[in-house]
Every structure is written in structure tokens, then in C-alpha cells.
C-alpha positions as CSV (number, residue, x, y, z in Angstrom):
1,T,116.6,113.7,110.5
2,P,116.9,116.2,113.3
3,A,114.8,118.7,111.3
4,G,112.1,116.1,110.7
5,M,112.0,115.2,114.4
6,A,111.8,118.9,115.4
7,A,108.8,119.3,113.0
8,L,107.0,116.3,114.4
9,P,105.0,118.0,117.2
10,D,103.4,120.4,114.7
11,T,102.7,117.6,112.2
12,V,101.2,115.2,114.8
13,G,99.4,118.2,116.4
14,T,97.3,118.5,113.2
15,L,95.8,115.1,114.0
16,Q,93.9,116.6,116.9
17,A,91.4,118.0,114.4
18,Q,91.2,114.9,112.1
19,D,88.8,112.0,112.0
20,P,89.7,110.0,114.0
21,W,91.3,112.5,116.3
22,L,94.5,112.0,118.2
23,R,94.9,113.5,121.6
24,G,96.9,112.9,124.8
25,Q,100.4,112.9,123.1
26,V,101.4,116.4,124.3
27,K,103.8,115.1,127.0
28,L,105.6,112.9,124.5
29,L,105.9,115.5,121.8
30,D,106.7,118.4,124.1
31,Q,110.3,117.3,124.5
32,D,113.2,119.1,123.0
33,V,114.5,116.4,120.8
34,T,117.7,118.4,120.0
35,L,118.8,117.6,123.5
36,L,118.3,113.8,123.2
37,R,121.3,111.6,122.4
38,G,122.0,107.9,122.2
39,R,119.6,105.6,124.1
40,K,117.3,108.5,125.1
41,L,116.9,109.5,121.4
42,K,116.3,105.9,120.4
43,D,113.7,105.5,123.1
44,Y,111.9,108.7,122.0
45,E,111.9,107.6,118.4
46,D,110.5,104.2,119.4
47,Q,107.7,105.9,121.3
48,V,106.8,108.2,118.5
49,D,106.9,105.2,116.1
50,A,104.5,103.3,118.3
51,L,102.2,106.3,118.5
52,M,102.0,106.6,114.7
53,C,101.5,102.9,114.2
54,A,98.6,102.9,116.7
55,Y,97.1,105.9,115.0
56,I,97.4,104.3,111.5
57,A,95.6,101.2,112.9
58,L,92.9,103.4,114.4
59,Y,92.6,105.3,111.1
60,G,92.3,102.0,109.2
61,F,89.7,100.7,111.6
62,R,87.7,104.0,111.2
63,W,88.0,104.3,107.4
64,G,88.8,100.8,106.0
65,K,89.2,100.6,102.3
66,L,87.6,104.0,101.8
67,R,90.8,105.7,102.8
68,C,93.4,103.0,103.2
69,Q,95.4,100.9,100.9
70,S,97.5,97.7,101.3
71,F,100.5,97.2,99.0
72,G,102.2,93.9,98.6
73,S,101.0,90.4,99.6
74,D,100.7,88.1,102.5
75,E,103.5,85.9,101.1
76,A,106.0,88.6,100.2
77,G,105.1,91.1,102.9
78,A,102.8,94.1,102.8
79,I,102.4,97.6,104.1
80,F,99.1,99.2,105.1
81,T,98.9,102.9,104.8
82,P,96.3,105.7,104.8
83,V,95.6,107.4,101.5
84,P,94.5,111.1,101.6
85,P,91.0,111.7,100.3
86,G,91.0,112.3,96.6
87,K,94.3,110.6,95.9
88,G,92.6,107.4,94.6
89,I,92.5,103.9,96.1
90,R,93.4,101.0,93.9
91,D,91.5,97.8,94.0
């Protein structure tokens, strides 16, 4: 949604103080997404998606099973996601 995209810089900005930290994305997130349309908006969304996927991979490498969970199976498909501390990881 446009509102979600507009809030993205603040949300991703909080990752600068996390472990692992994320820095260097200011140029990407400093764009006024309300001005983007069509192909330019799609390109922006793809870049932000790639940034978040890379961060989740880094987070998984850093924390492993301690703070990440896989849901699904190799056969049917799976998703790998961080789980906030204290939210409980299933075995």
C-alpha cells in the first residue's frame, strides 16, 4: 500500500541499531515513493524486496535457530523468517 511504502524508511531505519545492523540503504529509502508510478515504482519495490531478503538471510546467518523459524517442507515449499526474541521458536 502507499501508506506502507511511505512508512518503510522509518521501519527499515530501525535496523541500523539492531544485531546484525543494516546500513547503507539511505539513498534507496530516501526517495519520495508517492511520486513513483508504473515501472519506476515496480523497480523501487523490487530493490526494497531484495534489500529485505538479503537482510533476512544475514539475520538468519547471525542468529540461526535461536531467532529464526522455517515453516513448511522441502517438498511442499517453505518460508524462512525471523522470530522476535521472546515470541517462541517451535522445533
